[in-house]
PyMOL commands that place a pseudoatom at each C-alpha (Angstrom):
pseudoatom trace, name=CA, resn=UNK, resi=1, chain=A, elem=C, hetatm=0, pos=[20.676, 42.462, -126.688]
pseudoatom trace, name=CA, resn=UNK, resi=2, chain=A, elem=C, hetatm=0, pos=[24.229, 43.744, -126.150]
pseudoatom trace, name=CA, resn=UNK, resi=3, chain=A, elem=C, hetatm=0, pos=[22.847, 47.161, -125.273]
pseudoatom trace, name=CA, resn=UNK, resi=4, chain=A, elem=C, hetatm=0, pos=[20.539, 45.610, -122.668]
pseudoatom trace, name=CA, resn=UNK, resi=5, chain=A, elem=C, hetatm=0, pos=[23.461, 43.703, -121.106]
pseudoatom trace, name=CA, resn=UNK, resi=6, chain=A, elem=C, hetatm=0, pos=[25.570, 46.862, -121.067]
pseudoatom trace, name=CA, resn=UNK, resi=7, chain=A, elem=C, hetatm=0, pos=[22.778, 48.837, -119.374]
pseudoatom trace, name=CA, resn=UNK, resi=8, chain=A, elem=C, hetatm=0, pos=[22.333, 46.059, -116.821]
pseudoatom trace, name=CA, resn=UNK, resi=9, chain=A, elem=C, hetatm=0, pos=[26.079, 46.055, -116.095]
pseudoatom trace, name=CA, resn=UNK, resi=10, chain=A, elem=C, hetatm=0, pos=[26.150, 49.845, -115.675]
pseudoatom trace, name=CA, resn=UNK, resi=11, chain=A, elem=C, hetatm=0, pos=[23.111, 49.762, -113.380]
pseudoatom trace, name=CA, resn=UNK, resi=12, chain=A, elem=C, hetatm=0, pos=[24.669, 46.973, -111.284]
pseudoatom trace, name=CA, resn=UNK, resi=13, chain=A, elem=C, hetatm=0, pos=[27.954, 48.838, -110.914]
pseudoatom trace, name=CA, resn=UNK, resi=14, chain=A, elem=C, hetatm=0, pos=[26.130, 52.046, -109.967]
pseudoatom trace, name=CA, resn=UNK, resi=15, chain=A, elem=C, hetatm=0, pos=[24.245, 50.130, -107.289]
pseudoatom trace, name=CA, resn=UNK, resi=16, chain=A, elem=C, hetatm=0, pos=[27.422, 48.613, -105.911]
pseudoatom trace, name=CA, resn=UNK, resi=17, chain=A, elem=C, hetatm=0, pos=[29.230, 51.973, -105.814]
pseudoatom trace, name=CA, resn=UNK, resi=18, chain=A, elem=C, hetatm=0, pos=[26.310, 53.732, -104.117]
pseudoatom trace, name=CA, resn=UNK, resi=19, chain=A, elem=C, hetatm=0, pos=[26.059, 50.947, -101.497]
pseudoatom trace, name=CA, resn=UNK, resi=20, chain=A, elem=C, hetatm=0, pos=[29.788, 51.222, -100.773]
pseudoatom trace, name=CA, resn=UNK, resi=21, chain=A, elem=C, hetatm=0, pos=[29.496, 55.006, -100.611]
pseudoatom trace, name=CA, resn=UNK, resi=22, chain=A, elem=C, hetatm=0, pos=[26.518, 54.836, -98.218]
pseudoatom trace, name=CA, resn=UNK, resi=23, chain=A, elem=C, hetatm=0, pos=[28.383, 52.382, -95.969]
pseudoatom trace, name=CA, resn=UNK, resi=24, chain=A, elem=C, hetatm=0, pos=[31.319, 54.796, -95.767]
pseudoatom trace, name=CA, resn=UNK, resi=25, chain=A, elem=C, hetatm=0, pos=[29.171, 57.702, -94.527]
pseudoatom trace, name=CA, resn=UNK, resi=26, chain=A, elem=C, hetatm=0, pos=[27.509, 58.388, -91.200]
pseudoatom trace, name=CA, resn=UNK, resi=27, chain=A, elem=C, hetatm=0, pos=[24.760, 60.863, -90.337]
pseudoatom trace, name=CA, resn=UNK, resi=28, chain=A, elem=C, hetatm=0, pos=[25.174, 62.062, -86.741]
pseudoatom trace, name=CA, resn=UNK, resi=29, chain=A, elem=C, hetatm=0, pos=[22.746, 64.244, -84.803]
pseudoatom trace, name=CA, resn=UNK, resi=30, chain=A, elem=C, hetatm=0, pos=[23.527, 65.951, -81.505]
pseudoatom trace, name=CA, resn=UNK, resi=31, chain=A, elem=C, hetatm=0, pos=[20.905, 67.402, -79.157]
pseudoatom trace, name=CA, resn=UNK, resi=32, chain=A, elem=C, hetatm=0, pos=[21.804, 69.655, -76.220]
pseudoatom trace, name=CA, resn=UNK, resi=33, chain=A, elem=C, hetatm=0, pos=[19.412, 69.375, -73.294]
pseudoatom trace, name=CA, resn=UNK, resi=34, chain=A, elem=C, hetatm=0, pos=[19.110, 70.491, -69.693]
pseudoatom trace, name=CA, resn=UNK, resi=35, chain=A, elem=C, hetatm=0, pos=[17.969, 68.027, -67.055]
pseudoatom trace, name=CA, resn=UNK, resi=36, chain=A, elem=C, hetatm=0, pos=[16.478, 68.952, -63.689]
pseudoatom trace, name=CA, resn=UNK, resi=37, chain=A, elem=C, hetatm=0, pos=[14.510, 67.503, -60.803]
pseudoatom trace, name=CA, resn=UNK, resi=38, chain=A, elem=C, hetatm=0, pos=[11.884, 70.227, -61.080]
pseudoatom trace, name=CA, resn=UNK, resi=39, chain=A, elem=C, hetatm=0, pos=[8.502, 68.642, -61.541]
pseudoatom trace, name=CA, resn=UNK, resi=40, chain=A, elem=C, hetatm=0, pos=[7.293, 69.667, -64.922]
pseudoatom trace, name=CA, resn=UNK, resi=41, chain=A, elem=C, hetatm=0, pos=[6.702, 68.475, -68.384]
pseudoatom trace, name=CA, resn=UNK, resi=42, chain=A, elem=C, hetatm=0, pos=[9.556, 67.306, -70.592]
pseudoatom trace, name=CA, resn=UNK, resi=43, chain=A, elem=C, hetatm=0, pos=[9.924, 69.212, -73.839]
pseudoatom trace, name=CA, resn=UNK, resi=44, chain=A, elem=C, hetatm=0, pos=[7.813, 67.488, -76.514]
pseudoatom trace, name=CA, resn=UNK, resi=45, chain=A, elem=C, hetatm=0, pos=[10.788, 67.406, -78.907]
pseudoatom trace, name=CA, resn=UNK, resi=46, chain=A, elem=C, hetatm=0, pos=[12.454, 64.992, -76.450]
pseudoatom trace, name=CA, resn=UNK, resi=47, chain=A, elem=C, hetatm=0, pos=[9.434, 62.718, -75.892]
pseudoatom trace, name=CA, resn=UNK, resi=48, chain=A, elem=C, hetatm=0, pos=[10.904, 59.843, -77.917]
pseudoatom trace, name=CA, resn=UNK, resi=49, chain=A, elem=C, hetatm=0, pos=[14.078, 59.958, -75.794]
pseudoatom trace, name=CA, resn=UNK, resi=50, chain=A, elem=C, hetatm=0, pos=[12.508, 60.546, -72.361]
pseudoatom trace, name=CA, resn=UNK, resi=51, chain=A, elem=C, hetatm=0, pos=[12.524, 56.877, -71.211]
pseudoatom trace, name=CA, resn=UNK, resi=52, chain=A, elem=C, hetatm=0, pos=[16.238, 56.587, -72.080]
pseudoatom trace, name=CA, resn=UNK, resi=53, chain=A, elem=C, hetatm=0, pos=[17.034, 59.907, -70.405]
pseudoatom trace, name=CA, resn=UNK, resi=54, chain=A, elem=C, hetatm=0, pos=[15.178, 58.961, -67.212]
pseudoatom trace, name=CA, resn=UNK, resi=55, chain=A, elem=C, hetatm=0, pos=[16.848, 55.549, -67.094]
pseudoatom trace, name=CA, resn=UNK, resi=56, chain=A, elem=C, hetatm=0, pos=[20.356, 56.936, -67.535]
pseudoatom trace, name=CA, resn=UNK, resi=57, chain=A, elem=C, hetatm=0, pos=[20.286, 60.420, -65.996]
pseudoatom trace, name=CA, resn=UNK, resi=58, chain=A, elem=C, hetatm=0, pos=[17.491, 59.897, -63.427]
pseudoatom trace, name=CA, resn=UNK, resi=59, chain=A, elem=C, hetatm=0, pos=[16.098, 63.433, -63.519]
pseudoatom trace, name=CA, resn=UNK, resi=60, chain=A, elem=C, hetatm=0, pos=[12.434, 64.450, -63.593]
pseudoatom trace, name=CA, resn=UNK, resi=61, chain=A, elem=C, hetatm=0, pos=[12.259, 66.775, -66.608]
pseudoatom trace, name=CA, resn=UNK, resi=62, chain=A, elem=C, hetatm=0, pos=[14.287, 67.529, -69.726]
pseudoatom trace, name=CA, resn=UNK, resi=63, chain=A, elem=C, hetatm=0, pos=[14.396, 70.635, -71.902]
pseudoatom trace, name=CA, resn=UNK, resi=64, chain=A, elem=C, hetatm=0, pos=[15.602, 71.018, -75.472]
pseudoatom trace, name=CA, resn=UNK, resi=65, chain=A, elem=C, hetatm=0, pos=[18.314, 73.693, -75.837]
pseudoatom trace, name=CA, resn=UNK, resi=66, chain=A, elem=C, hetatm=0, pos=[19.649, 73.148, -79.359]
pseudoatom trace, name=CA, resn=UNK, resi=67, chain=A, elem=C, hetatm=0, pos=[20.656, 70.648, -81.994]
pseudoatom trace, name=CA, resn=UNK, resi=68, chain=A, elem=C, hetatm=0, pos=[22.805, 70.132, -85.048]
pseudoatom trace, name=CA, resn=UNK, resi=69, chain=A, elem=C, hetatm=0, pos=[23.628, 67.318, -87.436]
pseudoatom trace, name=CA, resn=UNK, resi=70, chain=A, elem=C, hetatm=0, pos=[26.290, 66.404, -89.923]
pseudoatom trace, name=CA, resn=UNK, resi=71, chain=A, elem=C, hetatm=0, pos=[27.231, 63.736, -92.437]
pseudoatom trace, name=CA, resn=UNK, resi=72, chain=A, elem=C, hetatm=0, pos=[30.737, 62.367, -92.131]
pseudoatom trace, name=CA, resn=UNK, resi=73, chain=A, elem=C, hetatm=0, pos=[32.821, 59.914, -94.037]
pseudoatom trace, name=CA, resn=UNK, resi=74, chain=A, elem=C, hetatm=0, pos=[34.459, 57.063, -92.178]
pseudoatom trace, name=CA, resn=UNK, resi=75, chain=A, elem=C, hetatm=0, pos=[37.065, 57.970, -91.100]
pseudoatom trace, name=CA, resn=UNK, resi=76, chain=A, elem=C, hetatm=0, pos=[36.569, 61.752, -90.889]
pseudoatom trace, name=CA, resn=UNK, resi=77, chain=A, elem=C, hetatm=0, pos=[36.211, 64.589, -88.419]
pseudoatom trace, name=CA, resn=UNK, resi=78, chain=A, elem=C, hetatm=0, pos=[33.287, 66.983, -88.092]
pseudoatom trace, name=CA, resn=UNK, resi=79, chain=A, elem=C, hetatm=0, pos=[31.944, 69.659, -85.836]
pseudoatom trace, name=CA, resn=UNK, resi=80, chain=A, elem=C, hetatm=0, pos=[28.513, 70.324, -84.296]
pseudoatom trace, name=CA, resn=UNK, resi=81, chain=A, elem=C, hetatm=0, pos=[27.514, 73.669, -82.727]
pseudoatom trace, name=CA, resn=UNK, resi=82, chain=A, elem=C, hetatm=0, pos=[24.644, 72.841, -80.371]
pseudoatom trace, name=CA, resn=UNK, resi=83, chain=A, elem=C, hetatm=0, pos=[23.975, 76.287, -78.874]
pseudoatom trace, name=CA, resn=UNK, resi=84, chain=A, elem=C, hetatm=0, pos=[24.833, 78.076, -75.617]
pseudoatom trace, name=CA, resn=UNK, resi=85, chain=A, elem=C, hetatm=0, pos=[28.516, 77.815, -76.621]
pseudoatom trace, name=CA, resn=UNK, resi=86, chain=A, elem=C, hetatm=0, pos=[28.457, 73.994, -76.595]
pseudoatom trace, name=CA, resn=UNK, resi=87, chain=A, elem=C, hetatm=0, pos=[30.381, 72.329, -79.407]
pseudoatom trace, name=CA, resn=UNK, resi=88, chain=A, elem=C, hetatm=0, pos=[31.131, 68.728, -80.299]
pseudoatom trace, name=CA, resn=UNK, resi=89, chain=A, elem=C, hetatm=0, pos=[34.122, 67.633, -82.323]
pseudoatom trace, name=CA, resn=UNK, resi=90, chain=A, elem=C, hetatm=0, pos=[33.317, 64.173, -83.670]
pseudoatom trace, name=CA, resn=UNK, resi=91, chain=A, elem=C, hetatm=0, pos=[35.869, 61.882, -85.272]
pseudoatom trace, name=CA, resn=UNK, resi=92, chain=A, elem=C, hetatm=0, pos=[34.489, 58.773, -86.931]
pseudoatom trace, name=CA, resn=UNK, resi=93, chain=A, elem=C, hetatm=0, pos=[37.007, 55.939, -86.759]
pseudoatom trace, name=CA, resn=UNK, resi=94, chain=A, elem=C, hetatm=0, pos=[35.438, 52.760, -88.125]
pseudoatom trace, name=CA, resn=UNK, resi=95, chain=A, elem=C, hetatm=0, pos=[32.062, 51.185, -88.793]
pseudoatom trace, name=CA, resn=UNK, resi=96, chain=A, elem=C, hetatm=0, pos=[31.235, 47.540, -88.245]
pseudoatom trace, name=CA, resn=UNK, resi=97, chain=A, elem=C, hetatm=0, pos=[28.239, 45.365, -87.412]
pseudoatom trace, name=CA, resn=UNK, resi=98, chain=A, elem=C, hetatm=0, pos=[28.112, 46.919, -83.932]
pseudoatom trace, name=CA, resn=UNK, resi=99, chain=A, elem=C, hetatm=0, pos=[27.855, 50.522, -85.105]
pseudoatom trace, name=CA, resn=UNK, resi=100, chain=A, elem=C, hetatm=0, pos=[29.982, 53.579, -85.811]
pseudoatom trace, name=CA, resn=UNK, resi=101, chain=A, elem=C, hetatm=0, pos=[33.027, 53.963, -83.573]
pseudoatom trace, name=CA, resn=UNK, resi=102, chain=A, elem=C, hetatm=0, pos=[33.554, 57.649, -82.752]
pseudoatom trace, name=CA, resn=UNK, resi=103, chain=A, elem=C, hetatm=0, pos=[35.662, 59.907, -80.554]
pseudoatom trace, name=CA, resn=UNK, resi=104, chain=A, elem=C, hetatm=0, pos=[33.807, 62.886, -79.117]
pseudoatom trace, name=CA, resn=UNK, resi=105, chain=A, elem=C, hetatm=0, pos=[35.251, 66.058, -77.613]
pseudoatom trace, name=CA, resn=UNK, resi=106, chain=A, elem=C, hetatm=0, pos=[32.607, 68.256, -75.950]
pseudoatom trace, name=CA, resn=UNK, resi=107, chain=A, elem=C, hetatm=0, pos=[33.572, 71.864, -75.270]
pseudoatom trace, name=CA, resn=UNK, resi=108, chain=A, elem=C, hetatm=0, pos=[31.867, 74.989, -73.990]
pseudoatom trace, name=CA, resn=UNK, resi=109, chain=A, elem=C, hetatm=0, pos=[33.486, 78.346, -74.569]
pseudoatom trace, name=CA, resn=UNK, resi=110, chain=A, elem=C, hetatm=0, pos=[36.766, 76.652, -75.481]
pseudoatom trace, name=CA, resn=UNK, resi=111, chain=A, elem=C, hetatm=0, pos=[36.867, 74.631, -72.228]
pseudoatom trace, name=CA, resn=UNK, resi=112, chain=A, elem=C, hetatm=0, pos=[36.842, 70.828, -72.651]
pseudoatom trace, name=CA, resn=UNK, resi=113, chain=A, elem=C, hetatm=0, pos=[33.955, 69.235, -70.751]
pseudoatom trace, name=CA, resn=UNK, resi=114, chain=A, elem=C, hetatm=0, pos=[34.400, 65.673, -71.967]
pseudoatom trace, name=CA, resn=UNK, resi=115, chain=A, elem=C, hetatm=0, pos=[36.639, 63.597, -74.189]
pseudoatom trace, name=CA, resn=UNK, resi=116, chain=A, elem=C, hetatm=0, pos=[35.351, 60.079, -74.826]
pseudoatom trace, name=CA, resn=UNK, resi=117, chain=A, elem=C, hetatm=0, pos=[35.018, 57.243, -77.293]
pseudoatom trace, name=CA, resn=UNK, resi=118, chain=A, elem=C, hetatm=0, pos=[31.802, 55.369, -77.972]
pseudoatom trace, name=CA, resn=UNK, resi=119, chain=A, elem=C, hetatm=0, pos=[29.910, 53.257, -80.466]
pseudoatom trace, name=CA, resn=UNK, resi=120, chain=A, elem=C, hetatm=0, pos=[26.813, 54.779, -82.048]
pseudoatom trace, name=CA, resn=UNK, resi=121, chain=A, elem=C, hetatm=0, pos=[24.285, 52.136, -83.023]
pseudoatom trace, name=CA, resn=UNK, resi=122, chain=A, elem=C, hetatm=0, pos=[21.829, 53.137, -85.747]
pseudoatom trace, name=CA, resn=UNK, resi=123, chain=A, elem=C, hetatm=0, pos=[18.967, 55.136, -84.249]
pseudoatom trace, name=CA, resn=UNK, resi=124, chain=A, elem=C, hetatm=0, pos=[19.895, 54.309, -80.626]
pseudoatom trace, name=CA, resn=UNK, resi=125, chain=A, elem=C, hetatm=0, pos=[20.700, 57.462, -78.642]
pseudoatom trace, name=CA, resn=UNK, resi=126, chain=A, elem=C, hetatm=0, pos=[23.915, 57.715, -76.648]
pseudoatom trace, name=CA, resn=UNK, resi=127, chain=A, elem=C, hetatm=0, pos=[23.644, 60.001, -73.605]
pseudoatom trace, name=CA, resn=UNK, resi=128, chain=A, elem=C, hetatm=0, pos=[26.530, 62.156, -72.410]
pseudoatom trace, name=CA, resn=UNK, resi=129, chain=A, elem=C, hetatm=0, pos=[26.010, 63.673, -68.953]
pseudoatom trace, name=CA, resn=UNK, resi=130, chain=A, elem=C, hetatm=0, pos=[27.590, 67.063, -68.529]
pseudoatom trace, name=CA, resn=UNK, resi=131, chain=A, elem=C, hetatm=0, pos=[28.257, 69.851, -66.049]
pseudoatom trace, name=CA, resn=UNK, resi=132, chain=A, elem=C, hetatm=0, pos=[25.866, 71.975, -64.036]
pseudoatom trace, name=CA, resn=UNK, resi=133, chain=A, elem=C, hetatm=0, pos=[24.127, 74.706, -65.996]
pseudoatom trace, name=CA, resn=UNK, resi=134, chain=A, elem=C, hetatm=0, pos=[24.503, 77.247, -63.208]
pseudoatom trace, name=CA, resn=UNK, resi=135, chain=A, elem=C, hetatm=0, pos=[20.874, 76.856, -62.188]
pseudoatom trace, name=CA, resn=UNK, resi=136, chain=A, elem=C, hetatm=0, pos=[20.243, 74.971, -58.968]
pseudoatom trace, name=CA, resn=UNK, resi=137, chain=A, elem=C, hetatm=0, pos=[20.073, 71.207, -59.545]
pseudoatom trace, name=CA, resn=UNK, resi=138, chain=A, elem=C, hetatm=0, pos=[20.188, 71.449, -63.359]
pseudoatom trace, name=CA, resn=UNK, resi=139, chain=A, elem=C, hetatm=0, pos=[22.774, 69.816, -65.634]
pseudoatom trace, name=CA, resn=UNK, resi=140, chain=A, elem=C, hetatm=0, pos=[23.582, 69.793, -69.311]
pseudoatom trace, name=CA, resn=UNK, resi=141, chain=A, elem=C, hetatm=0, pos=[23.461, 66.587, -71.315]
pseudoatom trace, name=CA, resn=UNK, resi=142, chain=A, elem=C, hetatm=0, pos=[23.918, 65.661, -74.971]
pseudoatom trace, name=CA, resn=UNK, resi=143, chain=A, elem=C, hetatm=0, pos=[22.078, 63.023, -76.959]
pseudoatom trace, name=CA, resn=UNK, resi=144, chain=A, elem=C, hetatm=0, pos=[24.060, 61.620, -79.894]
pseudoatom trace, name=CA, resn=UNK, resi=145, chain=A, elem=C, hetatm=0, pos=[22.251, 59.629, -82.536]
pseudoatom trace, name=CA, resn=UNK, resi=146, chain=A, elem=C, hetatm=0, pos=[24.025, 57.906, -85.415]
pseudoatom trace, name=CA, resn=UNK, resi=147, chain=A, elem=C, hetatm=0, pos=[22.118, 56.979, -88.546]
for i in range(1, 147): cmd.bond("trace and resi %d" % i, "trace and resi %d" % (i + 1))
show_as sticks, trace
zoom trace
C-alpha cells in the first residue's frame, strides 16, 4: 500500500513538473512569403493562411519562400533563418492567458527591416508586412505562429 502511494506521489509530481515545463516553453514558426497582385494561384503550402493574408495584406497571390521554427523558454531569445538572407531574432518576454508576448527583429543581410513587439496567440498567425522584393509590385511578408 505504501509503495502504491509513493508511486502515485511520484507520478503526480512528474505531471506537475512537466506541465510547468510545458507552460514555460513556446514553439514558434516563421514563414517567409512574397505577396503580389499578379493573378495566379497561391502556393498550396499557404492555403490555410490565405484568408488572413488577403484580409491583412490585400494582395492577389502569395508564394512560399522559406520557413524555420524553434522552441524557446520564456523568457529567452532565439533566431530563425527564413531564407533569402531574411532572419528573425525573437525574444519571448512573458506568457499569459492572451498569448506569448514577444519582441521581433527582422533583418535581411544585416539591415534591420522591422523591430516590433506583439502577442502570439496559439495557432493564430501574426502577419508582418515587409519591404519590396525588387520585383515590380511584390513585397516580402512573414507569418509568425506561436504554439
